[in-house]
N, C-alpha and C positions, 0 to 999 in steps of 0.2 A: 602197593597193598595199603597203603595210608588213603587214597583217593577211594581204595574198595570198602573197608570197613565204614569210612566216611559216608560214603552209599547206602553200606547197609544200617549206618546209625540215622539216616535221614528217612530211609523206608520204614524201619519200624517206629520212629517218632512219627509218623505220618499216621500210619495205620492203625497206632497206639490213639492219638489222639482223634481221630474219626471213628474208633469203637466210643472211646468215652462219649462223645457228643451223642453218636447213635442210639447208646442205651439212655443218655437224657431223654431224645425225643420219644422212644417206645415207654418210656415210664408216663412220660405225660400221657401219654395215646390211652395208656391202660389207666387213667383216671379216670376214665367215663364208665360204663354202667355195661355190662356184658348184651353181647347181640350176636344171636346165632347165623352164620352166611357161611352155614359150611355144605347147604343143600348143594344140588343141582352141578355139581364140579364140573361136567363136561360143560355144559352150559356157559358157565362161569369163566372155563378156559378159553371159548370162543370170544367172550366178549373180551378180553384180554389182549387175546391176538389182534381182533378188529380194531379194538379203540385205541389200546396203549400202544400196540406195536404196527400196525397198519395206519392209524393214523387219519381211521376215516372220520370222525367228525370233525378234522382242520379243513377237507375241503369244501367245507359250504361259503370259506372265504380263499377262493383260489390263490391270490398273491401270496396272503401270509403260507397256505398250505405248503407251497413248493418253496417258498424262503424258506421255512421251519422244516421241509424234507431235507433240503441241503445241510444245515446245522445237524439235525438230529443225525441222520445217517452219516454225512461224513464225521462229525467227531466220535461217534460210537465205532466206527469201523478204525479211523486214523488210530485211536488210541489202543487198538490191537497192537501196535507197534508198540506200547508202552511195556509190555511182556519183553519184546526183544533187547528194550533199553534198558528194564531192569536186569534181566541176565546178565548183558554187557556190563554193568556197573558192579554186580557183585562179584563176576568171575574174569573182570579185567577183559573180555573179550571185545569185537567189532564185527558187528551186523554176522551175528553168530549162524542166526538163520537162513542165510545166503548160499552156505555151500551144502547143506543138507537140502531146501528146496530147488536150487538151482535156477531154471528160469521162471518157475514161476514165482519165485523171489521177484525176480526185476516185473514182472506183471503187479504184484502185489503190490511194490513201491511207486510203481507207474498209476496206478489206481489210487493211492494214499495222496498221491501229489493231486490230483483232479478233483478229488474230494474236498482237498484243505483248499483250492482256490474256489470251487464252490462254497466251501463255508465261508470264508472271507468276504464272496460277493453280497451272501445273505445276510452276514451280522453286519456289513456295510449300511446295506438298505435298512435294514432294523434299525439302527442308530440315527439314520436320517429321517425313516417316520416318528423315532422319540423326538429328536431333538430340533429336525428342522419343519417337516411338515406337520408333525405334534396331531398326529392322529386322536381324535376326540376321546376315544377308550380308555386312552391310556394318561387320561385326567380325573380327578373327582376328589371330592373331601378327602375320602380316608388315602389317595395317594399323595402322602406327607414327602417331605425332604428322602428319607432313609427308602423308602421303595423307588422314587422315580432314580436314586443314585443307585442300587443296588441290581437293578436291569443293566442301566451303563457301565457299570463297574463290571458285571459280567461277561458283556458282547466287549468291551475292551478287551479283557482277558483273554477273550477265543480271539481275536487280531492279533493279539501278541504272541498266543500259543502259536497259532498258523502260519504267522511271519518268522518265528524262529523255527519252526519246522521245516519250512524251506530253504532258510538260507543257510541252518543246518546241512539241508540235501547240496545247495549248491555249492559248500565247500569242500564238502566231502567230494562230489564228483570233481572238483576241479582237483581236488588234490590224488583223488586215481588217476585222472590225467597226467599229473604231473611225475605219478610212481611213488608216491611219497610211501616211506616207511608205516607199514600198522593199516595200510588204506587199500586195500586192495580191490579189485575191479569188481563191484556189485550193484545191482539194483540198475533201474531207469528213470531217469528222471525227466520227464515231459515238460514240467512247468518249471521248477527252481533252475532246470537248464537255461532259461531265459534270462536268468541273473547272473551269470559266468561274468560278463561285460564289467559287471559293475564292481568285483571283488578282484582284492591284489595279487599279485603276482608272485607274492613273499609266502613259502612254503611257509615259515614259522608263525608269520600273521593268520594264514588260513587255516592252520592247526588250531588257533587260538581262538578263533571266529567259530569251528566246526564245532570246540569244545566246549565253548561258553553258549552256545546256543543249545549244545547238548542237554548241559546241567541248566540252565533257565528253562528247556522246556520240560524236562525231569521234574522240576524243582515246583514248574507252575502247574504244572499235574495234581501234585500233591498238595499243592496250596488250593487250588479248585475244589480238589476231595473234602478239603476242612473246610474251605468255604460257604459248602452247600448245607446244613445243619443249619446256619445263619441266613440262607436264602432261598427266595421264592424258587430258584432253580432246583430245589431238594426234589421237584416233582419228577426229576431224570429219573431219579430212583423209587421213588412210590406211587408214579402213577401207575404200575405195574399191579401191585397186590390191590392198590383203591379200585381199581376198574373190574380187577378178580371180583371183589365182595361186593360189587355194584349190587343195586335193589334191583331184582328180578321181577318184582311185581308190578303190575300195572303203574302208571308213572300217578294217575289220579287216586288211585287207591292210599286212604291214608290208613295207619296202625291203630289197634284197640289195644286200650289197655285192659288185661284179663282181671284185673280186681273189680272195675267198672261193670264188666262185661258180666261177671256173675253177679252181680247187684241189680244188672237191667232185668236178665233170666230171671233173677229170685222174684222181683218184680211182678214181671208178667205171667211167672208161673210158680204157683207158693210151693209147688212140689218138689220145684228143681233141685237139685242138689249141686252146690257148687265145687268144681274142682279146686285142690289147694292149689294155690300158683306162690309165688316169692315173693317177698314184701319189694317192692318197688319205691320206697322211700317216697319221694314228693307225686304228686302228679303234675305233669311235665317237666320243664325245666329251667332253674332259677339260677342256676350256675353250671360249671366243668361238669362236674359229677353227677348232674343229674343226665346228660348227656351218653350215649352210647361210644363206643370206641370207635366206632364206623365215622359218627358225626365229627369224631377229633383228627381222624387219619383224615377225613376229607380237608380238613382247616388246614393240617401240614401238606396237603399234596398240591393246593391252592395255586395254580400260576402267574395270580392277578394281570390275567391278560383282559380283563374285563369285558369279554363276550357275553357274562353274565348280564352284567349290567346294563348292558348295550342294547339289551334285545327285553329289558324288564317294563313294561307299561307304567308301572310306577312311577319308576326313574324317568321315563320319556317324559311323564306328564308334568316332571318338577315337584314328586316328594320326596320324600326324605333315603328313603329305601335304595339302598343299594346291596343285591346279593353279595357280590366282590368284598363289602366291607364288615357283612355280616359274618365274611368268613375270617379274613384277615383280622376281626375283632375275637371271633373264638380261639383261633391260636394263637394272639397273643394274652387272651386269658390263660390257655392252657399252659402256655409258658410261665407265666406269671406263678400259678399257682404249684404248678410241679417244682419251680426253683423253689418256692417259699416251702415246699412238703420235705427237700432234700436238706434243707436247711435248719424248720423247726419239728419236723416231722409230718405225717401225714394228716394229722387232724387240725391243724393251724387254722385259723379263721381271720383273715387279714381286713375282714371287715365290708369288703366288697361283694358285687357278683357279677354276670355275665348281664343277665338285666338290669339296667338303670344306668349301671358305672360305665359300659362299654356299648349296649345295644338298648336304645331307648324305646317306649312305649310306641310313640308315633313309629319308628321305620318297623316295626312286629305287623302294626294293624293297616300299613299302607301296603301290605302285599295284597294280593287279589288271588294267591296259590294258583294261576297258571301253570306254574311248570315251566314255563320260557326258558328262566335261569336253568333248570338243571337239562334243559334239551341241549342246552345251547353250550356248554362245557365240554370242552374235547376232553375233558380226564372222567366225567362221570361224576365231578361231585356234586352235590345234593345240597344247598341254602334253604330249600324249603323246608328241609325234616327240623330243622335247627328253629327255624320260625314257627312251625306248628308248636312243636313242642315248649317255646317261649310263652305263645298264647294259652296252649293248657294250662300252665301256671298259670297266669295271668287268673283266668278263668275260673278254674277249679281250686286254685290254693287261695285267690286273692278276691274272687268274686269283680274283678274290676275289668270292665269291657267298654268301647263306646256306646253311649244313648241306646244308637242304631240297635245295635247285636244286643245287648241287654231286653229291647224293647220283642226282639226276636223270640229272647230264650222266654221269656215270658209267656209268649204268645203259643209257644210250644209247648211249655207246662201246663198252659191252661186250656189250650184249643185243640192241640194237637197237630197244629198247623203253622207257619210262621205269621198269618194274618190275623187279625186282632176279631174276628167272626166265630160268631158261635159253632161248635161241631154239629147244632142239631140244624142250622142252614146249610150247610154245606153241599146240600145238592142244587141249591140256588147260585152256586159259584159255575156251576156246569150248566145250567139250562136258563135258556131265557125265552121269554115270550111262547115256552114251550118246546122249543128245539137244544137240541145239545150244541154248545159253542163248539 
């Protein structure tokens, strides 16, 4: 009963801590402006099933896709056994599902073991790719000590959890073969059975190993759960809502600000009656609260995989822009603003902004708006949407833009075209020597 009480306290504590941290992340995401992503629910569901569950965008890099599939399916399916572990821990039973499931239980445990072995293979290769091969997209100015350590911590944790799972099963199997009390014959162990020669023959030692690995596995699962809110691996959870709320409009289509649209229509048509629109605050975005909640959800969903940066033409040609850094900076600023709001109230101003203090002007103007980053992201994150809003603020609120763009703006205003030629000479742009170009 003492161990059951201890397990109950541990479970409640783990769930409470996760709920506390999850509420903080939800609070931070809600700092953003409203955005309606409730339309076309059937299409959104299909996008989520295809991209988040089906991992379809991962297939562009086949090796990474296969290894990630091992880890994704293995870790998710194996942790179905956590349900049995929790029930056993609360009620003092052992492999409670073995009797009601019968032969199916043997198939499940065998499949869990094969998946655990595949997870180990995938994770070990991922560790090698990061730390030995040093794949280029895992580096960058934004990949400081913590992001690099975060990736390794989670990979090592997965190695330990899968090793504990297989060792627990191996000790359990040997105790079953010895006829030990409390260890009825249950399960099939095609992988952990290979470890039997490495285990001692002492029943007491085997029980200690089995129980130790059992406790290590469940405590590790709870620790992993509460590590997620501080880690890029939060995408394990957020990838599903993030893909569901994806932008369904054509990739090259920019959003319009209703208040600006009304002004333009009124200029073109004096009889136009503008429709009332909600006060949008600033033109564009200077800080977190000027972005939408979906922009902030994108930031918290970022996997830091670097696929966006690796295909960014600006980054490839040596410019300062890294789409991954845009997302990481946005997430860091949202966390900072949310924490300060929790301490000092929602209107607290710390004198810093996302633009300039986190993301530089050079970064946002290096973007070619080609959408390569959005297309490459495996969970439909849209860095371009944030970059465009920061640009809008610089242009529409501050009238600050590179000289080449200011020249274009002037030409558009005066000539109705990006070029310096008079509108009266427009026919000359298309006709040369009496023939159409």
